[in-house]
C-alpha positions, 0 to 999 in steps of 0.5 A, a space after each residue: 961731443 953730441 956730433 961725435 955720440 950720433 956718428 957713433 950711434 950711425 956707425 953701430 947701427 950700421 955694423 949691427 944691421 950688417 951683422 944682422 944681414 948676415 945671420 939673416 942670411 945664415 937662418 934663410 931656408 927655401 925648401 921648394 926646390 927647382 922639381 918640387 912641382 914634378 916631385 909632387 906629381 911623382 909622389 903622388 904617382 907613387 903613392 898610387 901604387 903604394 900599398 904599405 900603409 893608408 897612412 901615407 895618402 896625401 892632400 889632394 890640390 882640393 883639401 889645400 885649397 879648403 885647408 887655407 880658409 881655416 881660421 887662424 886662432 891659437 888652439 891653446 886658447 881658442 881656435 874656431 875651426 878646431 873647436 867646430 871640428 872637436 864639436 861635430 866629432 862629440 856630436 856624430 859619435 854621441 859624446 859630450 865633448 872631444 879633443 883634437 890631437 896629434 895622432 893616434 898613438 898620443 890620443 890612446 896614450 892620453 886615454 889612457 893616462 885620463 881613465 887611470 888615477 892611482 896604480 898598481 892597475 892594468 889594462 886588457 888588450 888583444 896581443 895584436 892592438 896598436 897600443 901594446 905593440 906600435 906605441 913605444 911602450 907607452 902605456 907603462 912609460 906615460 901611466 906606469 899600467 901593465 898591460 894584459 894581452 890576450 890571444 883571441 880563442 877564435 883567432 879572428 877578434 876578443 870575445 866576452 869569454 876572452 876578457 872574462 878569461 884574462 881580466 883581473 878583477 881580484 884584490 889579491 895585493 899580488 896583481 894589478 887589477 884591471 882598470 881598463 879593457 881596450 878594443 880596437 876596431 879594426 884591427 889589422 883590417 877586421 871587423 869585431 862585431 858589434 853584438 860582442 862589443 856590447 856584451 863586452 862592454 855590459 860586462 866591463 861595466 857591470 864591475 865598475 871598469 872602463 872601456 876604450 876603443 882604438 878606432 883609428 879605423 872605425 871609419 872603415 866599420 862604419 862604411 862597410 857595415 852602414 852602422 852610424 858612428 854613434 851606434 859603434 862609439 855608444 859602448 865605449 866610455 872613450 874613443 880615438 878616431 884618426 883622420 890621417 888613416 883612410 881618410 887622407 888628412 894629413 894630420 890628427 885623431 880626435 879623442 871623445 868622451 864626457 866633458 870631464 873626461 875631456 877636460 882632464 884629457 886636455 890637460 894631459 895633451 898639454 902635459 904630453 906636449 901635445 897642445 899646438 897653436 894654429 890648428 885651423 888648417 889641420 882641422 879643415 883638412 880633417 873636415 874636408 876628409 870627412 865630407 868627401 874622403 870618408 864616402 869613398 870607403 865603400 870604393 876602396 873595399 871593393 878594389 880590396 875584394 878584387 885584389 884578394 880574389 885575384 890573389 886567391 885565383 893564382 892559388 896564393 893562401 889568404 891568411 886574413 881576408 879582405 873585410 875592409 882595406 887589408 889583405 894578409 897573404 902567403 904567396 909560399 903556397 905558390 912557391 914565391 917569396 915576398 922578396 921575389 915580389 918586391 923586387 920584380 914589382 919594383 922592377 915595372 915601368 910604373 914601380 909598386 911599393 910593397 912590405 911583407 905579407 900586408 897588403 893595405 888599398 887605400 883612397 889613393 890606390 889605383 885599379 892599375 896597381 892592383 892588376 899590375 900587382 897580381 900579373 907580377 905575382 900570376 908571372 912569379 907563380 906560373 915560372 915557379 911552376 913551370 920550374 917544377 914547384 908543386 903546392 904542398 898538401 901541409 902548410 909551407 915551412 910552418 905557416 897556415 891559414 891561421 898565422 899572421 905576420 903583422 907589420 906596423 901601421 
């Protein structure tokens, strides 16, 4: 009886292992193609000639190597490299604490949800703000908040008067009072003057309200103005800073604020599904970006200004100047359409990737890409002129220098 039992067990074990081997074979995956190294080289080349965003930058070999040395903790419990990044972010922003999160959208939405306690309430922001246009209605969904959007009276940035004219402080039961004013710096590449930020901050805080900053690209402000990150963050109760926009890290943002605020925000991060595990390699990538990629931003700004100057020399209307890394332009002023530019650029031996009126220069943009883009537009403009196009005195197709065409970030 025992011999039969032993035999049965061996047969069962053999069948189980055979079945498992089949399942394991089904589960098995190799994502590395035979040409993946060559493909990555080609992708890096493509990115150096892509003007659609600075989110498409990729880790360098050096960033990869640094990231592999990170600690291997679980961030829901404790992750040393991530904690070191959070402590550093709190220090350079002058805040008490910081929280590493997967994205800028997560950072903004967690911040708003943490500030907002009991509805009805509303937030006030620029009508172009990321939290309003590009976060999938998250403010309403996550926080149940109404949004008051404001068109800047100066066409550039929100002013104290804009805030005063639109903030809801009344206790009239028909209105959702403003609890948070949210600014964005940079916004579409433009810088809010710090004196205006301070004036808005003093007014907002005098009424017991909160001031949040979507500082996804605040690094550009610091680089362009020479102002410390702490000074730029001082007027705000909370700030979101991104590592993948501008700085070239693969993933992540940090939310900074008081100890109590970040403790509550950490709970909302978990609630939103944003708590992660072995984040050390991501934190290390962000640290590398702060150390080695932030110093590249002045060169980015210089290249963007060179692109702007080249467009103006051709006769193209500039809708929003290169204050940092972005330019908005209108080629209708030389008789050319965006589609014509994109089509001609895609036919180059080394194609350019474009996306409408916004041109974004980033840390991996090549100088040759800028030269080639200007060459394409110049050639098209010359062809249109030879065909009889004359630049009209009045705006083309209802466009004007004060009008901007905005794209997602």
